[in-house]
N, C-alpha and C positions, 0 to 999 in steps of 0.2 A: 504494500500500500504506500503510495507516494505521499510526500509531505506537501503542505500548501506552498504556494509560490514564495520565493525568497523575499524578504523585506517586510512580510506581514508580522505584526507584533501584537496580535489580539490575545487577550487572556484565554487560555484553553484548558480543557480537562479531558480525562479519558472517557470515551463513550462505552456503551455496553459491548461493542464488538472490538474494543481495543483502539478504535479510531479516536482522533481528537476533534473537539468541537469548540466553536466560539461560545463564550458565555457572557451574559445570557443571550438566547436567541430572541430577537424582537419580532413578534408575530402578530398577525391580524387574521381574524376568523370571518369567513363569509358563508352564509347559507343561501344558496340559490332557491328561491321559492318559485318553481316553474308551474305555471297555470295548468299545463297539460298533464302534469304528474299528480296522481291522486295519492294522498298519504293520510293515515289515520291520526297524524300528529299536527299540532299547530306549529307554524314555522318558527315562532318565538321560542317555543319549548325545544324545537330541534336545534336552534342556534345556541340556547343555553347548554344543551347537552354537548354540542361540539366544543364550546368554550371549556367545559369541564374536562372533556377528553384532552384538549390541548394542555390544560393545566396539570394533567396527570403526568406529563413528561417533565423530567427534571430540567432545571435551568431554562425555563420557558417564560418569557415576559409577554403577557397578552396586552397589546397596546389598544385594542379596540375590537369591536365585532359589529356585524351588520347583516340584516336580511335584505337580499337583493331580489326584488320581484320581477319575474320575467314572463312574457307571454309564451315564449318557447326558447329552448336552448339553441344558440347559434353554433353551427358546426365547427367554425374556425376558432372562435374566441370564447364560446359559451355565453358571454355577456355581449350586449350591444356595444358598438364602438364608442358611443357617448359615455356609457357607464365605465368602459375600460379606461378612457381618458380621465374621467373624474376620479376613479380609484387610483390611477397612476399618480396624480397630484397629491392625493391624500397619503399614499404610501411614502412618497418622497418627503413630504413634510414631517412625517412621523419617523422617518428613517427605518422603515420596515424591512426586515431581511427575509422573512418567511410568510407566505400567505397560505392559510389552511382553508380549503374549500370543502364544505360539508356536503359531499355528494360525489358522484362519479365524474371524473374528468378524463377525456380521451387523451392519448399521447400527443396528438396534434394540438389539441386545445392547450395542454400543459406547456408544450414547447412554445406556442405562440404567446401565451400569457406571460411566461417567464421572460421572453424576449421583450415584450411591450413594457413590462413593469420593472425589469431588471432585478427580480427577486427569485428566490426559490419557491416552488409551489408544491403543495402536498394535498392529495384528495383524501376522502374519508378512509378509503381502504389503506392507503399508505400510512395515514396517521395511526390507525388501529394496529397495523403491523409494527409500527415503530414502538408503540406502547407495549405490545406483547413481547417484542424483542428485548425491551428494557426490563421486563418483569420476569421473564422465564428464568428459572433457577435449576430445575432438574435437567438431566441429560436429554430426556425425552422432549421436554418443553422447548429446549433450545433447538433441537433438530426439527421439531414441528414448525416452529416459527421460521427457521431458515428455509424449509421446504415451501412454506406459504409465500415467503418473500421472493423466492426464485420464480415461482409460478407467476407472481405479480410482475416481476421484472421482465419476464419473457415476452409479455405483451407490450412492453414499452421500449423495445430496442430500436424503434424508428427514430428516437429523439437524438438530437445533436446538442452538445452542451458547450460549443465553442464560444457562445455569447456570454458565458458565465466565467468569472475570474477563477472560481474554485472548481476543481474537478470533483466528480461525484462517482459513487459506486457502492458496492457491498449492499447492505440494506440499512445503513445508517442514513436514511433518506434526508433527514433534517440537516445533518452536519457537513455533507460534502466530502466524505473521505474517498481518496484513492481513484484508481484507474479501472477497477473491475468492470463497472457498467459501461464505461466509454468503449472499452476494447472487447467486451464479451460479445459473442454471437450466440445464436440459439443452440448451436451444437455444444458449445462449452457449458451453457446452462443446463442443457439436457444431461450432460455427463455428470454434473454436480447433483442433479435431481436423482439420477440413478444411484449415485454413491450414498446420498442421504437416505433414500428409501431402503437401501440394504441395511444401513445402520439402524434405521427405525424398525425394520422387521425383527431384528434381534431384540430390541427393547420391548416391542409389542409381545414377542414370544415370552419374554420374562414376565411381563404384566399378566399374560394369560396363565402362566404357571402360578402366579400369585392368586389369580382368581380361582383357579382349580383348587388351590390349598384352602382358600376361604370357603369354597363350597362344601368342603369336608368338615368345616367347623360349624356347629349348629347354632350360629348366631346370625340373625337376619341383618341385612344391609339396608340402611336408611340413607338416601341421597338427598342432599340439599341442592336445589336448583333455583334459579331466579335471575331477574335482570341485574346487571352489574350495579353495585352500590345499594342493593336492597337490604343488606345487613346479614348475609349468609355467614360470613366469617365471624361476626360478632355473636350470632346465635351458636355457631359451632364452638367458639371459645367458652361461651356461657354454659353449654351443655356438657363439654368435655373437660374443661379446665385447661385446655391447650392455650398456646400463645401464637396462633396464626395471625399474621399481619391483618389488622382490621382498622381501616381508615376511611374517612368520608371522602372517598376518591374513586373514580371509575377504574375498574380492573386493579384494585389494590392487591389482590391475590390472583395468581394465574394457575399454578400447578396444583393438581388435586391432592387433598390431604385426607387420610383416613385414621380414625381413632376408635378404640374400643370404649364403650360407655356402659356403665351399670346404672340402669334407671332406678328411680326411687322404689319401684316395686320389686327390685332385685333382678329383673330380667336384664340380660346383656345383649347389646346390639353393637354393630359397627356403623359409625356415622361417617359419611363421605361428603366433603366440601368440594364442589366443582367450580370451574371457571364461570364467571358471570356471563349472561347473554346480553345482547344489545341489538337494537333494530338495525337492519341492513348489515348484519355481520358478514364480512367479506367471504365469498364462497371459497376462496383459497384457505381461509382459516377453518371453516366448517369441515372441509375435506381433510386438512392436516390434523385437526384436533379430534377427528372422529374416534380414534382409538381411546383418547382420554375421556371424551364425552360418553363413550359406550359404557363407562362405569355406571351410568344412569340406567342402562338396559339391564344391568345385573341386579338392580335394587329390588328389594321386596316391598319397599314403601318409598314414595317420593314426597318430599316436603317442598312445595313451591312457595318460596319466601317472596313476599311482595312488600315494597315500601308503600304502605297504605297512606302515608302523608304526602306522597308525590301527586301533583295535579293530574298527571297522566298515568296513574297506577293501572287503570283498566287497559290502556293501550300497551303498556309494558307487559302486562299479563298476557295479552294477545300475542305479542312478539315471542314470548317464552313458549307459549303453546304451539306456535308455528314451528319453532326450532325443534321442540320435542317431537313433533309429528314428523319432521324431516329426518330425525334420527331413527325413527321407527319405534318410538315408545308407544305401545298400544294401551288400550283401556284396561287390559288385564292387570297392570301394575297399579295398585291403589294409590291415590294422591290425597294429601291434605294441603289446604291453602293456609299459609301462615301470614296473617296481616301484621307485619312488623312495623316498628317505629311509632307505636301508640303514643310515646312520650312527646312526639312532635305534633300531635293532633290536638286541636282545641277541645276543652272539656266536654262541651255539649255534643260535638261530633264523635268524641271518643266513646261516650256513653251509648250512642246509637250504634256504633260499630261493635262494641262489646255485646250489646243486646242481640244484634243480628247474628254474630258468630255463635252466641249461646243457643240459638234456634237450629243450628246445624251441627251435624256430627263429623263434618269434614273441614270446617273453617275454624281457625283459632286466632284471636286477636291478642297481641302481646307486644312487649318491648324487650328485645334481646339485651338492650343496654341496661335497663333497670331490673329485669327479671320478672316484671309484671306479666301474668298470664302464662308463664313458662311451665309451671307445674301441671296445669290442665293439659297442655300439649304433650308433655312427657307421659302423663297417665294414659292419654288416648293412644299414643304410640305403643305403649306396653300392652294395652287392651287389644289392639289390632292383632298382635301376635299371640295373645293368650286365648282369643276366641277360636273355638273349633269351626272349621269351614266345611261345608258340604257342597257337592256338585249336583246340579240339576240341568235338565234340558227343557226349555220353555218354547212353546209355540205361540207366536203373536200374530194377529192379523194386521194388515196394512193400516187399519184405522187406530191401532193401539200405539200410535207414535209417542205419546206421553210416557207410557210405561217403558218403551224401548229406550227413549232418551234418558230416563231415570237410571236404567241399568248401566248404560254407558257412562253416565255422569258419576256413578258410584264406583266405577272401575271393577265391576264384578264379571264382565263379559270375557270369556276365554276363547270363544269361537262363535261365528255367526254365518249363516248362509240364507240366501233368499230363496223362497219356494214360490209356487204358483199362488198360494193363498196368503203369504205373509213372510214371516221370518222364523227360522229355527235357531234358537240362541242357547248356547251352553254357558252356564254361569257357575261361579264358585263364590259362595257367600256365607256370611254368618247367620245364625238364627235370627238375630236382631234385624239384619238387612232383609231377610226373607219376610219377616213380619211386616216391615215397613212397605215392602213391595205389595204384599197381599192387601194392605190397607189403602193402596192408591185408588 
């Protein structure tokens, strides 16, 4: 990896990949609100999340942020020429060195905008990859991030960086290290991908051996999943007494952690803390981290942790559900919803949430930070594994959609096939669930 041009005397520090970076990096965040794109999120909330993502990187100084409303994306510059000129003046006045665009940016758009603005530019995928690269600690995590970064780089080899003073490469996208990206071609990247995949295969085999060992141990596995910064690690620490990094920061923890826990009832379980999800999670990361996320598929119970104080908690929950579905998590794995961060909710709203959760046997309102509501959750987790389950085959007509939806919602369906008259559904449930079903 080459050094920056001679004569530069900027303060620098070591990056995650051994490269050097200027400090701090002066950044500006843009969220393109494109009218033709439909999103379940408000653009202001999307921008706030992008700013939080940027702040999750070390040595990052956020100078400002803006929602840019567009009737449509321009193929060459993404934004209209007038807006490009306006932003150019703003960036020059603020001495911006890095622009973060919260959305997809094509290689051509990135090259043209960098040339127009004289800055480095990072899209949402590149930013998330950068965060993951900074946070990965285990051998598997580092390899997975490198694989995802190479897949991302392979699509962006059409760029030319001669207009920038500093050379770029590797996957330290922010800091401009080295010659790798300038000189790499697709064949070189493909060779690296093959090498990393071989290394990952060995790691994955080791993980599968660990899974096989756990299957022989009669302790059920409980997996924590949820949107990033929903409080999974805080809940994990509270339940296990561990000291996993838990900060008010997106992707504070990346590598999965597992601990044995003895519940108040005396029952022993294995609790698994997984990487947080996020909307528009880069496809390269979903593919690279599939081996890690497949820990969820091995779970006997899934705890979906939600930040109930967040203004878009419902939208975040929908994003998590989409990712779980893409991973192949079926309704046969029972799920509890954990409405976390009650301590951040106003008193009147908190009472309503607690009352609503009390009426359900699969929703638990609590604060992992203070411990409020945690005993009820742990008791329910214990009861889930204590209750005897029986298998039944049910025949439902097409008109019985409410009953069918209830079965899927409770996670008791193990198989289903459609017949001429309706549905033939195999279920595995407790006596309590069967009684509730009969009372519908």
